[in-house]
N, C-alpha and C positions, 0 to 999 in steps of 0.2 A: 454654573455648568456650561451655559451658553457661551460665555467668554472663552473658555478653554476650547470649545468646539470651533469658535471663530478663529482662534489663534492657530488651531490645527489646520483649518482650511487655508488660512493665510500662509502658513508654512509651506503647504503643498503648492500654492500658487507661486510663491517666491522661488521655490525649488525649480518649478517649470520655467518661469520667466528668466531666471538667472543662469540658465545653462550656458548662455553665450559668454558669460564672464570668463570661464575656464578656457573656452575656445579662443577668445580674444587674447587672453594673457599668454597662451601657448604660441599663438601666431606672432605676437610681438617678441616673444622669447626666441624666435628664430634669429632675430637680429641683435636684440639687447640681452646681454649676459647679466644674470643677477638682477639688481635694481628692482626687486619685487616691490619694495616700499614706494618708489616713485610711480611705478606702473599702477599699483592699486590706488594710490592717492589721485592720480589723473582720472581713473575710472570714477572715483567718488565725486570728483569735481564735475564730470560730465553728468552723472546720475543725479547729483544734487543741484544742478544748474548754477554752479559757482565757478569762480575764476581761481587760478593757482599761481602763486609766486614761488619760483624755484631759485634757491641760492646755492652756488657751488663753484669751486675753482674750475678753470677751463680744462676741457678734455675728459669730462666725466659722462659724456653722451647725453647731456640734457637736451640739446637740440635734436639729436638722433632719436631719442626716446619719444619726444613729442611728434616728430615727423613720421616715425614708424607707426605710432598709435593712429595717427590720422590716415595713414595708408590702409589700415585695417578696417576703416569705417568708410562707407560710401558717402563721404562728405568733402566739402571744399576746404582745402588747407592752404593757409597763406602765412609765409614767414616774412616778418617786417623787421629789418635791421634798424634799430634806433641809433641815431647819430646826433651830435650837437646841432647840425644844420637842418635837421628834419623840420618840416612845416606841417601844421594841421591838415593842409590840403593834400600832402603826400600820404596821409593816413586815411582820411575820410572821403577825399575827392574834392572836386571844385566845379564851378560853373564855367563852361567854355562857350565863347561867342561863335555863333554860326552866321557868317556874313550873308549866306543865301536867304535864310529865313529872317535875318535881323533879330535873332533871339539868342538867349543864353540857355544852353542845354546842360543838364547835369552829367558830369563824368565821374562815376563812382570809383572810390579808392579801394585799396586792398583789404580794408576792414570788412568789406562785404563778403565774408566767407563764414564757414561754420567753426573751424578751429584756427585760432590766430596764435602764432608764436611771436611774441614781442621780445625779440632778442636784445639783451642788454638794455632793458627798459629805462634804467637810470641815466642813460646817456642823452636822452631827449629833453629839451627845455619844457618849461611850465605850460606853454600854450598847447603843446602836443599832448601833455599829460591830461590837461582839462578836456581836450577833444576825445581822448580815449575814455575818460571818466564817464561821459554821457553814454558811450557805447556799452560800457561795463554795467552801469547802473540802470539805465532806462531801456537798454536793448534797442536803441534807435540812433539814427544819425541825421543831423540837420545840415543840409547843403543849401546855402542861400536862405530862402524863407520856406523851404519844403522839408518836412521830416519824413524819413524813410525808416520803416521797421526793419530790424535785422532778422534774418532767417534763423529759426531754431533747429537744432541746437546751436547756440553761440557760446563760445568759451575762449577766454584769453589765458594763455599760459605764458607768463613773463619770466625771463631768466635774468639773473643778476650775478655779477662776479664780485665776491666780497673782498678781493685783494686790492684791485686797482680802483682808486678813488679820483685819479686825475681826470679832469674833463667830464665829471659826472655831476648830476643834479640830485640831491636827496629827494626821494619821493614824498609828496605831502601826506600827512597822517590820514587825511580823508580818503586818499586813494589807496593807501596800504590797507585800510580797514575794509575796502571793497573786495579784497581777495578773501575767498572762503578759507583757503589753506596757505600757509607758508611752509615750504619744504626746505630742509637742509640736506644736501646730497654729500655723501662721503665717498672715500676711495673704495674700490672693490677689494675683495680678499685676494690673496696670492693665487688661490685655486681658480677664482673667477677670472683674474687677469691672464692666467695661462690660456683659458678658453678663448678670451678676447684676442690674445696673440695668435692662436691657431686660426680663429675665424676671420680676422681682419687683415691677415697678411698674405692671403692667397690671390688677391686681385680679382676675385669673383664677386659679382653683385648678388646679394641675397634678396630674393623677392618674397613678398608676403601677399596673402589673399585678403580680399575685402570680405569680412565675415558678418558685419552688421550694417544696417542702414539707419539713417536719421529717424525713420519711423519706429524702428526697434528701440532706439534710445528714448524717444518720447513716450512710448508705451511702458518701458521699464521705469521711467520717472514717475508715472502714475502709480505703479506698484510700490515704488520707494515711498511715495507720499502716504500710502495706506498702511505702511508698516507700523505695528502697534508699539506705543510708548506708554508704559505704566506710569501712574501718578508718582510712584516712588522714584522712578527714573527721572521724571520731570523735576522733582524736588532736588535730586542729586545734581542735575545739570545746573539748576538755579543756585544751589549752594556753592558750586565751584566758581561760577561767574561772580556771585556776590562776594565771595571770599577775596576776589581781586580788588573789590571796591571798599569793603569794610572788613579787613582781616581780623581786627580786634574782636569782632562778634563770633569768630570761629576759632578763638584761642590761638591766633597767629600774630600776636602783638610784635614778635621779633621781625616780621617782614614789612610791617606798616611803614617804617621810615624810608623804605626803598621804592615804594610805589607812588608815583606822581598821579597817574590816572589808571583806573581799572578798566576792565573790558566793558564794551557798550552792549545794549540789548541785541545788537546785530550778532554778537558772539553767542548769545543764548540761542538765537535762531539757527545760526550756522552749525553750532555744536549739535543741535538736535537733528538737523537735516543730514549732516555728515555722519552721525551715529546711525541714522536710518540706512544711509547708503552703504555704510560699513557692514551692517547686518545683512543687507541685500547681497553684497559680494561674498558674504560668508554663508549664503543660502539659508537665511533665517528670517522669519516673519515678525520678529519682535526685537527690540533693542535691549541689550544686556549692559551691565557696568563695564564689561570688557571692551565693548564698542566705544563707549565714551572715553575710556582710558587710552585706547589705541589711537584715537583721533584727536584727543584733547590738546596735546602739545602743538599740533599743526594748526589748530583753530585759534589758539590763544597766544602763541609766542610773539606775534606781531601786534597784539592788542593791549598788552600790559606795558604802559609807558613808565620808565624808571626815573628816579630822582638822580641828581648829581652824586648824592651820597652812595647810591648803588654802583654807579660807574667808578667812583673813587675806590670802592672796595672790591671791584671786579666781579660784582654780582650781576648775573644776566637774568633776563625775563624767564628763561628756561629753568633757572634755579628756583625762582619764585613759584612758577607753575608746578614744578615737581614737589615742592614743599606743600602746596595746597592739595595736590592729589594724594600725598602721603597722609595728610591730616584729616581731610573730609571723610566722614564715615560712608562706607559703601553700602547701599541698600541690600 
């Protein structure tokens, strides 16, 4: 009985604390038409303390969506354009010699912000990627022999264009795995595009209000962490992740030849955190199977590594994950 009372209390707490979600989404909606999927996923990233990788052709408002979200939060936003000649110092900063004091003083780079837009992330070389990796994983930056903690909330939203591969560097698997979610953005509907046409061809600047502060986000994160996950839900999440590693144990023998490597324990952690954050933005104090299903593809699509056989047969990681979700029994 006590458990149900606790969940009821938790539900009420989540409803109170998550009021800002609708306000924030409607504020961003003043500029961004449709794209509810990307906006909700960006919120899940912020609430789950994770980074997001966004893939989509040019012109789908990826940069605008990130920028507008940052404008609605009282946080420091920094857009970094990744290019082949970018150096780690351009990202994290460097030591500058001061002839008056005869000392080297740190000059902090643009990474010292709350929301980072890493535009066309795959255009920068390996040294820059490894410098970014420390920021994403350890939430700190090392300049010279001094390590500086990054201010919370800290979130990297990286964009990538799937069409153009000339002059790009494939991201290392270790780095791709650090992204909580990988989103695939598609074209708007005809109705949405008509609204975009009306809104974006007047020459007027649309301004948005700052509706939440970094402290609001940190407080919301505590509530997200306290969201209830039943043991059956934990087993469901584990079954999904383990089915990517040992498909034969889940009567999925037909997909085994296509999987080179399954999802790591990081996938289990992120799937649980993202499901909690999805429950939060749905104003619920407990995780349901729908939360796991809604967010599962975004957490797993970049974590299942395929064999050459899969590529030869035009089978994608999304096909594999969909098959797993269709097969694993829902609690």
